[in-house]
C-alpha positions as a Markdown table, in Angstrom:
| # | Residue | x | y | z |
|---|---|---|---|---|
| 1 | Met | 68.1 | -4.9 | -12.3 |
| 2 | Thr | 70.8 | -4.5 | -11.1 |
| 3 | Asn | 71.4 | -1.4 | -9.6 |
| 4 | Ile | 67.2 | -1.2 | -8.4 |
| 5 | Ser | 68.6 | -4.1 | -5.9 |
| 6 | Lys | 70.9 | -2.3 | -4.0 |
| 7 | Thr | 68.8 | 0.3 | -2.7 |
| 8 | Arg | 65.7 | -2.3 | -3.0 |
| 9 | Asn | 64.7 | -5.9 | -1.1 |
| 10 | Val | 64.6 | -9.2 | -3.3 |
| 11 | Ile | 60.9 | -9.8 | -3.9 |
| 12 | Ser | 59.8 | -5.8 | -4.3 |
| 13 | Val | 63.2 | -5.8 | -7.7 |
| 14 | Ile | 61.4 | -8.9 | -8.7 |
| 15 | Thr | 57.9 | -8.1 | -8.7 |
| 16 | Glu | 58.7 | -3.9 | -9.6 |
| 17 | Arg | 60.6 | -4.4 | -12.5 |
| 18 | Asn | 60.5 | -7.6 | -14.0 |
| 19 | Pro | 56.4 | -8.9 | -12.7 |
| 20 | Val | 56.1 | -12.2 | -15.6 |
| 21 | Thr | 59.6 | -14.1 | -12.7 |
| 22 | Ile | 57.1 | -14.7 | -10.0 |
| 23 | Pro | 55.1 | -17.3 | -12.9 |
| 24 | Ile | 58.7 | -18.6 | -14.4 |
| 25 | Leu | 60.0 | -19.5 | -10.4 |
| 26 | Leu | 57.0 | -20.3 | -9.7 |
| 27 | Thr | 56.5 | -23.0 | -13.0 |
| 28 | Ala | 60.6 | -24.6 | -12.2 |
| 29 | Ile | 59.4 | -24.8 | -9.1 |
| 30 | Ile | 56.4 | -26.5 | -9.8 |
| 31 | Met | 58.5 | -28.7 | -12.9 |
| 32 | Leu | 61.3 | -29.3 | -9.7 |
| 33 | Leu | 59.2 | -30.6 | -7.1 |
| 34 | Leu | 57.0 | -33.2 | -10.5 |
| 35 | Ile | 59.6 | -34.4 | -11.5 |
| 36 | Ile | 61.4 | -35.2 | -7.9 |
| 37 | Ser | 58.4 | -36.9 | -6.5 |
| 38 | Ile | 56.8 | -38.6 | -9.4 |
| 39 | Gln | 58.8 | -41.8 | -11.1 |
| 40 | Ser | 58.1 | -42.2 | -14.9 |
| 41 | Leu | 58.9 | -38.4 | -14.5 |
| 42 | Gln | 62.2 | -39.5 | -13.0 |
| 43 | Asn | 63.2 | -41.5 | -15.4 |
| 44 | Thr | 61.8 | -39.7 | -18.7 |
| 45 | Phe | 64.9 | -36.5 | -17.6 |
| 46 | Asn | 67.0 | -39.8 | -16.2 |
| 47 | Phe | 66.6 | -38.8 | -12.8 |
| 48 | Glu | 68.2 | -41.3 | -10.3 |
| 49 | Val | 65.8 | -42.9 | -6.8 |
| 50 | Thr | 65.7 | -39.5 | -4.9 |
| 51 | Asn | 64.1 | -37.3 | -1.8 |
| 52 | Tyr | 63.5 | -34.1 | -0.7 |
| 53 | Asn | 66.3 | -34.5 | 1.2 |
| 54 | His | 69.5 | -34.6 | -1.2 |
| 55 | Phe | 68.4 | -30.8 | -2.0 |
| 56 | Met | 68.1 | -29.8 | 1.2 |
| 57 | Pro | 71.6 | -28.5 | 1.9 |
| 58 | Ser | 71.7 | -25.9 | -1.7 |
| 59 | Ile | 68.2 | -25.4 | -0.2 |
| 60 | Leu | 68.6 | -23.7 | 2.8 |
| 61 | Gly | 72.5 | -22.4 | 2.2 |
| 62 | Ala | 71.0 | -20.7 | -0.8 |
| 63 | Ile | 67.6 | -19.5 | 1.6 |
| 64 | Gly | 71.6 | -18.3 | 4.0 |
| 65 | Ile | 73.1 | -16.8 | 1.7 |
| 66 | Leu | 70.0 | -14.6 | 0.9 |
| 67 | Ile | 69.1 | -13.9 | 4.4 |
| 68 | Ile | 73.7 | -12.4 | 4.3 |
| 69 | Leu | 73.6 | -9.9 | 1.6 |
| 70 | Glu | 69.7 | -8.5 | 2.4 |
| 71 | Thr | 71.6 | -7.5 | 5.7 |
| 72 | Ile | 74.1 | -6.7 | 4.6 |
| 73 | Lys | 72.0 | -4.6 | 2.1 |
| 74 | Tyr | 69.4 | -3.3 | 4.8 |
| 75 | Phe | 72.8 | -1.7 | 7.2 |
| 76 | Lys | 74.3 | -0.7 | 4.4 |
| 77 | Asn | 71.2 | 1.6 | 3.5 |
| 78 | Arg | 70.7 | 2.2 | 6.2 |
| 79 | Ser | 73.8 | 3.8 | 7.4 |
| 80 | Ile | 73.4 | 5.6 | 4.3 |
| 81 | Gln | 70.3 | 7.1 | 5.1 |
| 82 | Asn | 71.5 | 8.5 | 8.7 |
| 83 | Lys | 74.6 | 9.8 | 6.8 |
| 84 | Lys | 71.7 | 12.0 | 5.0 |
| 85 | Ser | 70.4 | 13.4 | 8.3 |
| 86 | Phe | 72.5 | 14.9 | 9.3 |
| 87 | Val | 73.6 | 17.0 | 6.6 |
């Protein structure tokens, strides 16, 4: 999975190499949202009273880093393809 991620985008790597990753990620996200939303689950897992605003910096940071890395990969692969076309 490490070598293929240098040439393909993150979605194709996740779906092609390990298709069970998508259901696992969706389940984890749904469980986190349920724990944040439902008071009895917050008490069960010892979460303090919180809301979605506390997670926004982390989510936005992760999306930002993913966009930056995918952009770098795109331009790097594009320059490699341009060099191959000249040969």
